[in-house]
C-alpha positions in Angstrom: -4.6 6.1 -4.1 -5.9 9.4 -2.6 -7.2 8.9 0.8 -10.8 10.2 1.5 -12.9 10.8 4.8 -13.4 8.3 6.4 -10.3 6.4 5.1 -8.0 4.9 7.9 -4.8 2.9 7.7 -6.0 -0.7 8.7 -9.0 0.1 6.4 -7.0 0.8 3.2 -4.7 -2.1 4.2 -7.4 -4.6 4.4 -9.4 -3.2 1.4 -6.3 -3.6 -0.8 -4.8 -6.7 0.6 -1.4 -4.6 1.9 0.2 -5.5 5.2 -0.2 -2.6 7.5 3.4 -2.3 8.0 4.2 -2.3 4.2 1.6 0.4 4.0 3.3 2.8 6.7 6.9 2.0 5.3 6.0 2.9 1.8 4.3 6.1 2.7 6.7 7.3 5.5 6.8 10.8 3.6 3.1 11.0 3.4 2.1 9.8 6.9 4.0 11.9 9.3 1.6 11.9 12.1 -0.6 9.1 12.7 -3.0 11.4 14.8 -3.7 13.6 11.8 -6.7 12.4 9.2 -5.4 10.8 6.1 -8.1 12.7 3.9 -6.5 14.2 1.0 -3.1 12.2 1.3 -1.8 10.3 -1.8 -0.6 6.9 -0.5 1.7 4.4 -2.5 -0.1 1.1 -2.4 2.4 -1.9 -3.2 0.8 -5.3 -2.8 3.4 -8.1 -2.9 1.0 -10.8 -3.8 0.2 -9.2 -6.9 4.1 -8.7 -7.7 4.4 -12.6 -7.1 1.7 -13.5 -9.3 3.0 -11.3 -12.1 6.5 -13.2 -11.5 5.0 -16.7 -11.8 3.2 -15.8 -14.8 6.1 -14.5 -16.7 8.3 -17.6 -16.2 11.7 -18.2 -14.5 14.3 -16.0 -15.2 12.0 -12.9 -15.6 12.8 -11.1 -12.4 16.4 -9.4 -12.7 
């Protein structure tokens, strides 16, 4: 996703249901200074809950 004014990390994490720590870890290249605005930054959003639901729906043995 591309951050827009007035996006901030905790708001993005809440909106997309991604843990804040995961958002930070997945975007260490994009977020180099926590004091700078996020506007214009491209952020990766990896929602673990969505992956788990997809894996359960696919059935056992589908995740290798």
